[in-house]
C-alpha positions as CSV (number, residue, x, y, z in Angstrom):
1,X,11.7,36.0,-24.8
2,X,8.7,35.0,-22.8
3,X,6.0,33.0,-24.5
4,X,2.4,33.4,-23.2
5,X,0.6,30.1,-23.1
6,X,-2.8,30.4,-24.8
7,X,-5.1,27.4,-24.5
8,X,-8.1,26.3,-26.6
9,X,-10.4,23.3,-26.4
10,X,-10.7,23.0,-30.2
11,X,-9.4,25.0,-33.2
12,X,-9.2,24.3,-36.9
13,X,-5.4,24.8,-36.9
14,X,-3.1,26.1,-34.1
15,X,-1.1,27.9,-36.8
16,X,-4.2,29.7,-38.1
17,X,-5.2,30.6,-34.5
18,X,-1.7,32.1,-34.0
19,X,-2.1,34.2,-37.1
20,X,-5.4,35.5,-35.7
21,X,-3.8,36.4,-32.4
22,X,-0.9,38.2,-34.1
23,X,-3.4,40.2,-36.2
24,X,-5.6,41.0,-33.2
25,X,-2.5,42.8,-31.7
26,X,-3.2,41.0,-28.4
27,X,0.1,39.2,-28.3
28,X,3.3,39.4,-30.3
29,X,4.7,36.1,-29.0
30,X,3.2,33.1,-27.4
31,X,2.4,29.4,-27.7
32,X,-1.1,28.3,-28.8
33,X,-2.2,24.8,-27.7
34,X,-5.4,23.0,-28.3
35,X,-6.9,19.7,-27.1
36,X,-8.4,19.2,-30.5
37,X,-7.5,20.4,-34.0
38,X,-9.9,19.8,-36.9
39,X,-7.9,21.0,-39.9
40,X,-4.2,20.6,-39.0
41,X,-1.7,21.7,-41.5
42,X,1.3,19.7,-42.8
43,X,4.1,20.8,-45.2
44,X,3.5,21.6,-48.8
45,X,-0.3,21.9,-48.3
46,X,-0.7,18.4,-46.8
47,X,-3.1,17.7,-43.9
48,X,-1.8,16.9,-40.4
49,X,-4.1,14.1,-39.1
50,X,-5.0,15.2,-35.5
51,X,-5.9,12.5,-33.1
52,X,-7.7,13.9,-30.0
53,X,-5.4,13.8,-26.9
54,X,-2.2,14.5,-28.7
55,X,-0.2,17.7,-28.7
56,X,-1.1,20.5,-31.1
57,X,0.9,23.6,-30.6
58,X,2.1,26.7,-32.4
59,X,4.8,28.9,-31.2
60,X,4.8,32.4,-32.6
61,X,7.1,35.5,-32.3
62,X,8.4,38.4,-34.2
63,X,11.5,37.6,-36.2
64,X,14.0,40.2,-35.0
65,X,17.6,40.6,-36.2
66,X,18.9,39.3,-32.9
67,X,17.3,35.9,-33.6
68,X,18.4,33.3,-36.1
69,X,16.9,33.5,-39.6
70,X,14.2,31.2,-41.0
71,X,16.6,28.6,-42.2
72,X,18.5,28.4,-39.0
73,X,15.4,28.1,-37.0
74,X,14.2,25.3,-39.2
75,X,17.4,23.4,-38.3
76,X,17.0,24.2,-34.6
77,X,13.3,23.2,-34.3
78,X,13.7,19.4,-34.6
79,X,16.6,19.4,-32.2
80,X,14.6,21.2,-29.5
81,X,11.6,18.9,-29.9
82,X,13.8,15.8,-30.0
83,X,15.5,16.9,-26.8
84,X,12.1,17.4,-25.1
85,X,10.8,14.0,-26.3
86,X,13.9,11.8,-25.6
87,X,12.9,11.2,-22.0
88,X,9.7,9.5,-23.2
89,X,11.1,7.1,-25.7
90,X,12.9,3.9,-25.0
91,X,14.0,3.9,-28.7
92,X,16.2,6.3,-30.5
93,X,14.5,9.4,-32.0
94,X,15.6,10.2,-35.5
95,X,15.3,13.4,-37.4
96,X,14.0,13.2,-40.9
97,X,15.2,16.5,-42.2
98,X,13.9,19.1,-42.1
99,X,10.6,18.7,-40.2
100,X,9.8,15.2,-38.9
101,X,10.8,13.1,-35.9
102,X,10.7,9.4,-36.2
103,X,10.8,6.5,-33.7
104,X,11.4,3.0,-35.2
105,X,11.2,4.6,-38.7
106,X,7.6,5.8,-37.9
107,X,6.5,9.4,-37.7
108,X,5.9,10.7,-34.1
109,X,6.1,14.4,-34.8
110,X,5.8,16.9,-37.6
111,X,6.9,20.6,-37.6
112,X,5.6,23.3,-39.9
113,X,7.1,26.7,-40.1
114,X,5.5,29.7,-41.8
115,X,6.1,33.4,-41.9
116,X,3.5,36.1,-42.0
117,X,4.0,39.8,-42.5
118,X,1.9,42.1,-40.3
119,X,2.4,45.9,-40.0
120,X,5.7,45.7,-41.8
121,X,7.0,43.1,-39.3
122,X,7.7,39.4,-39.9
123,X,6.3,36.8,-37.5
124,X,7.4,33.2,-37.4
125,X,4.9,30.5,-36.6
126,X,6.2,27.1,-35.7
127,X,3.5,24.4,-35.7
128,X,4.3,21.3,-33.8
129,X,2.1,18.1,-33.8
130,X,3.2,15.3,-31.6
131,X,1.5,11.9,-31.4
132,X,1.7,11.4,-27.7
133,X,-1.3,9.3,-26.9
134,X,-2.3,7.7,-30.2
135,X,-1.2,7.7,-33.8
136,X,-3.3,7.9,-37.0
137,X,-3.7,4.7,-38.9
138,X,-5.4,5.9,-42.1
139,X,-2.5,7.8,-43.5
140,X,0.1,7.1,-46.3
141,X,3.0,6.9,-43.9
142,X,3.7,4.8,-40.9
143,X,3.2,6.6,-37.6
144,X,3.7,5.9,-33.9
145,X,2.8,7.5,-30.6
146,X,5.1,8.2,-27.6
147,X,2.6,6.1,-25.6
148,X,3.5,3.1,-27.9
149,X,7.2,3.3,-27.1
150,X,7.5,4.7,-23.6
151,X,8.0,2.9,-20.4
152,X,6.7,5.9,-18.5
153,X,3.5,7.9,-18.3
154,X,3.3,10.4,-21.2
155,X,2.3,13.7,-19.7
156,X,1.2,16.3,-22.3
157,X,1.3,19.1,-19.7
158,X,4.9,18.4,-18.8
159,X,5.9,18.1,-22.5
160,X,4.2,21.5,-23.3
161,X,5.9,23.1,-20.3
162,X,9.3,21.8,-21.4
163,X,8.8,22.9,-25.0
164,X,7.8,26.4,-23.8
165,X,10.8,26.6,-21.4
166,X,13.3,25.3,-24.0
167,X,12.1,27.7,-26.7
168,X,12.2,30.6,-24.3
169,X,15.8,29.7,-23.2
170,X,17.1,29.1,-26.7
171,X,15.9,32.5,-28.0
172,X,16.2,34.5,-24.8
173,X,19.8,35.6,-25.5
174,X,20.4,33.8,-28.7
175,X,23.9,32.9,-29.7
176,X,24.2,29.9,-32.1
177,X,25.3,27.1,-29.7
178,X,26.9,24.2,-31.5
179,X,26.9,22.2,-28.3
180,X,23.1,22.3,-28.2
181,X,23.0,20.8,-31.6
182,X,25.0,17.8,-30.5
183,X,22.7,16.9,-27.5
């Protein structure tokens, strides 16, 4: 599966933008990225605090029978993102199941999955927020940025490219690969 990269300067929510794109019938799968997000979504109706300069992305595609189901994908998502981010952290990245990544017990990434039905087809949207450059301070949980714990330059473009490539590769000819889960 190829994901078309769709860039915006500012959106309310990359997940909401993905829904608009699906309903416009312009693309059936892609990855929406934005440099700014004004009303980011978290799980259970919570707000994702979006600091300018971080990564805000939503991957979307039609859920076909040849792909894993919703629950399986929710287990795969943090593993894919962890694998992409591990080169940027000098500390271990932990998964707080099912949808957060932590460094030093502080949140660096949140993942939100949602399904919409359009024209009798189900589409999955995977929202990914990564604190790459800065982390919010006025939230109820502790957070951290990759920039705070990396010895190398944090390059959002490279991270987005690797996310895109890894998602394309995993779902291209999907067969549940247990070796991938252990990496």
